[in-house]
N, C-alpha and C positions, 0 to 999 in steps of 0.2 A: 790073249782069247777072253779072261776074263773083261777086259776092259770094252771089250766089245758088246760083250753081253749088259753089262751096266749100263751101256749107249741105247744096245736096242730096250731095254726098260724106261729108261728114261725117254726115247723119242715116243713110246707107246704110250707112259702117263700124259707126254705132252701133246698126244691127239687124243685120247679118250675127253683131258679136259678143254682141249678146242671145238670138239665133236660138243661135248655138255654146254657147254657156253652158246655153240651155236641152236641146240635144242631147245634154249632157255629162250632166246632170242626169237626164235622162230611160237613159241609157243605165246610169248608175250603179244606180237603180232597179230598172233590169230585172236587172240582178248581182245585187243583195240576195235580190229574188224568186226567181232562179232557186236561189241558195243555200236559200232559206226553203224550197220548194218539195223540196228533196233533204234537207234537216232535216225535216223533214213526214212525210218517204217513209218517213226510217230511222227513226220514233217511231215510223210503224205496223207498221214490221217487227218493232221490237223487240216492243210488244204483242200480237200475235202467235204468235212466238214465246213470250213468258210463255203466253198462252192456252195453245198448245198443250203445254205443260210441263205446265200445271194440269190439264188431260181428260187427261194421259199421269199421272197420280200415283197410285204405290202408294202403298199402305197401310203404313204401317208396324205392324211388331210393338210393342205395347207395353210397357213394363217397367214394372218396381215390382213393390209390395206386390199381391197377388190374394188375394182369400177364397175 
């Protein structure tokens, strides 16, 4: 009977250990996703700025030989 109790505690320890590892991995993935979200927002803000600059583009005076 005592062997069964030890086996149960060992299996419980393994379960808790695996569960903890899974939680840590999920947290790492969450952190990466948050960083990816911020980077994507930054890219879109840069694209918006570039589009605004292109819309407000001033026509340049052409230089060179004119007929």
